[in-house]
N, C-alpha and C positions, 0 to 999 in steps of 0.2 A: 319764262326763262328756266331752261336746261339747267338740272346742277346734277353734280355727280351725287352717289349714295354714299353717308359717312360711312367711316370706316370704323370696326370696331373699337373697343376704346382698351387702351391697355390696361392694367391692374391699378394702376395709380389713378388714373382716369376715370376709371369705374368706381374705385373706393370712393373718389372725391365727390362725381355726381351724383353717388346714392342718398348725398346730404345735399343735394341741390334744392332751391326754393320751389322750383317748379316740381310738381308732380308727373307730370311727362317723361320729363329727364331723369328722373327718380327712378319709375320704370324700366327706361331704355337702360339704364344703368344697371338695374336687378339682371337685367338679362344677359350682358353684357359680363357680368361676373362670373356667370357659370363656366363662360370660355376660358378662365383662370385657375379653374379649381387644380387641376392636377398639379399646376406649378405653386399654388400657395392657399391648400384644401381652407387651413383653420382660418384665415383671412377671409376668404370669400364664406364661410359656412356661419361666422360669426356677422358678418354682414347682411347677409341674408336672414339670419336669425333676427335683427333688429329691423329687420324691412318687414320680417312678418308684423311688426306692432306699429307699423305707419300710417298717417292720418288718412290716406288716400288710399280704397279700397284695391282697386285696379294693380297698386302698387303691391300689395299686401299676398296678392295671387299671383303676380308675377313670380316673388319671392317664395311661395309655398311651391309653385312648380319646380324653381330652382333649385330648393332642395330636396326634392323629388328626382330631377337630373343628376344630382352630385351623388345620388345616394345615402342621406346625411342623416345616418341613425343616430347619431349624435345629439342632430335638432328634434327628437322624438316628443321631449316635454314641450317646447314650442309648438310641435305642430298638436301635440291633443289640446293644449288650450285653444289654436286658431280653430279649431272644427265646431267651438260654440261663439264664432266672430259674427257679429251684426250682421253681416254682408252675404248672402247666399252663395255669391260665388267664390267668395274667400272659405267658407265652410269645404262646397264643394272640392276645390283646390287642393286645401289639406286632407281631406280624407283621400283624394287622388293620390296625393304625397304618400300617404300611411300606404296604401296600398303597395303603390311603386318600390319603397324603400322593405317592407317586406317583414319588417321589425314585430317581433311574435311579441311582446311586451305590448306593442297597442291591441292586443286582440280583446282583452275585458273591456277596453274602452269602448271598440268599436260593435263589442257586443251590444252593448248599451245603445250606440247610435243607431242599431237595426230597429230599435222601440221609438224613435224619436218621433213626436208627432208630425215635423215635416217630411213630406214625400219626397224631398229630394235631398233630405240630410240620409233619408234610408235607400234611396238609390245607390249613392256612392260607398255607401258602408256597406251593401252587399258586396260590389266588387271589393272592396279592400278587405274587408274580413275573410273573405275566401281566400284570398291571396295570402293574410297573412296569419290565420291560424293553422298551427300544426297538429290539433284535432280531429281526424277527419272526421268521425261522427258527429261531432259540434258543428261542422261546417253544413255537414247534410243536412241535420236537421234546422240549421239556420235556413238554410235558403229553402227547405220543402215549406217553412214557416213564413218566409217570404212570397212563397207561390201562390200565398191566400189572403195578398195585402191587397187591401182596399183602391190601393192607385195602381191600374196596368201597367206604368210602366216600372214600377217596382216589382212588380207578377214578373214581366218581360225579362227583367235584367237578373232574375233570381235565375231562372230556364238557362239565361245564354249561359250563366255560370254552372250550372249542373253540368251543362254540357264541357264547358272548360275541365274543370277538374277531373271528367271522367269517372270510371270506378275502377274499384280495386283491382278489376283483371287487364285492365288495360286501356288506351285513350279512348276508343272507340266504344266504351261499353258504360253505358249510366248506370248511375247507383239504381239499384231496384226500388227504394223508397222516391227518389226523384223521377224515375221513369214512371211510376206510378200516377206521381203529380202531372206529368207530362200528358199521359191519356186521358187523365181527367179535365186537363184544361184543353183539350180541343175540340169543345165545345163552349169555350169560354165569350163572353159576349165582346169582348173586345179582339177585332180580327189581329191585332198584333200578337196578342199573346197566344192566341189560336194555331196563328201561323210561326211561333215560335217554339210552342208545344211539339207541333206537328215537326218541324227541323230536327228537333231534341231527340226524337223518337228514330225517324229518319235517320240520321247520322248512326245510330244504333242498330240498324235492320230492322225495327219494329214497325210493319206497316199500318200501326193503331191510327197514324194521321194521312193515311193516303188520300183521303178525300176532300183534305184542309191543301195538301200539296198543289195536286190535282188543278184546283179552284183558284188556288193562285197564280201557277201557270195558265190554264186559260182565262185569266182577269178577273173571275167573279169574285177572291175575294183580295183586299187590299191592304199591306200593310206599311206603316209608315216607315218600317227599317230594311234600309235595300239592301245590306246584308245578308238578311233572312230570306228576302225575294231571291237573289241571287242562290242563296244555298237553297233552297224549295227547289228553283231549277234544275239544279245539277242532282237533287236527291231523286227526285222523279225519275229520273235515266238511271240512276242506280240501281233504283229499285223496279227498274222496268216498268214502267206505270203507262200501258200505253192507251189509256184514255186522256192521258197528256199529251200525245203523240202530235196531233193537230196543231195543238197549241204551242209547242217546242217548234214546229215547222214555221210557225207566223212568226215569232221571233225570233229565230235564227237564219230567216232567210229572208224575210218581206215580203212583197207583194211579188206579182210574176215576172218584175224586172228588177226585183232585187232591192228596190227603194221602199224605207220604213224599216228599215232593221231596227228591232227593237234594242235598247240601252244594253241589254243582257244577251245580244245576239251571241256572245262568244260561250258563257255558259250553257245556254240553249244546245249550240251546237256539242260541245261537250258530252249534254246529256243524250241528244242523239246518236252521237258517235259511239257511247256507252250501250247502247239499244242497237248496235249494228247497222243504225243508219248510212245506207250508203253513201246520198249526196253528203251528208255533213263529213262523216268518215275522209271521203276524196278531197273536200275544200282544208281541211284540217292539214293532209299528210302533203298538199301543191303549195300549202303556205310553209313549210318547212324550206322550202327555196325561195321568197322570198327576196329580195333585192335589199327589203327594210329588217336591220337587225331586231329590231321592236315585235315585225309580226313573228319574225321565225320565233322569238324565244316563246312568244306568246304560244305560238303552235306546236314547239317543243313542250309546254305544260300543258296545254290539251293533250297531246298526245297521253302521257304520264296518266293523267286524270280520266281520259279515256282508255286505257288501257290498250292502245293500238297497236298491239305487237309486230305488227305488219313494217311498222315505221322503226324498228328498234335498231337495224343497221345505220338507216339514215341519221340516228339522233347521238350512236355511237362514234358515226365519224365524226362529230362535232366537239366530242370530249376532247379537251386541253387547248381548245383557240377559240378561246374571247371573244375573238372577231365573228364567230358564228352566230353566239348564242349566248344568255348568261350561264357562267356554268354551275351556278347553284341549281338551274333549272334544268339543265341536264343530267345533272347529277340526282336530282329528283326523279325527273321521266324515267331514267335507266334503272334506279332502284325501284319504283314502284311497277314497271315491265320485269324486271326479275320476280319481284314477288308474285308475278300474274302465270308464270312459266310454269308447265304441269310437274309434277316430278318426276 
């Protein structure tokens, strides 16, 4: 029998139901509480803090995420307790919340969590510490240490955070210490770590991971991280890796009739267009005139990423008209194309 979905609870109803005898009701009520943080922040935060001590782990997890969503730095003490929870998911969500809130008072406790015997705690601590600690040298030292972690997923996330924090001279510059660690890891036993290391280096314009990137494009190396695979494909184009061209064409265009296009076909077309590939460039520009707004927006983004300067006039005509394409995508593409113009 069809039933309409339940409406979000009012504040009073959420505060009432967070004390229900049913764990599933309490969990839903915790999520609904977050919607009311703007109108009744203190009540919401207090209720979420209490829910961090609920007997049901899913309720505690939801409470930790709720505190992250409302940026409840006043709940820092409760979250620091929650990272020692008996339930692994609750611990992870509490660490996630600390990272999202970004209160530097948590840095010392997170530094200890980096050395925790549990890999899942170290994993989340890497993310949180890099976002919370204000001492850049300490962050670099911590990330470098975690790139030596025995758990490949912890090593992987340390590399990803190395890319996120960038370098002191710009967002696409990797700190020299972390770049050296990435170069050392392109031969790591774990394919996921090898690919992440190559992506970090590629983002910085360092070709030391080129062979790994080509292997990803051509399917010789598989990574469990879809974001890294997509990045490897695009970076192969930005570095102009000719050995990846056949693999990029296969991913971008599929078979002779266009069947079997790869799930990263968009990224592959961007990579090819960046390398000056005529068909990829032509297809991207053609889709700027698609009847589908989503396709037009993706084409706009592709033009910016691939620096297709010949399409600048078409994109400029979309400026100020949200019905043509997403305004943010249009602005980003125009900025990218302007940066690429000769002085």
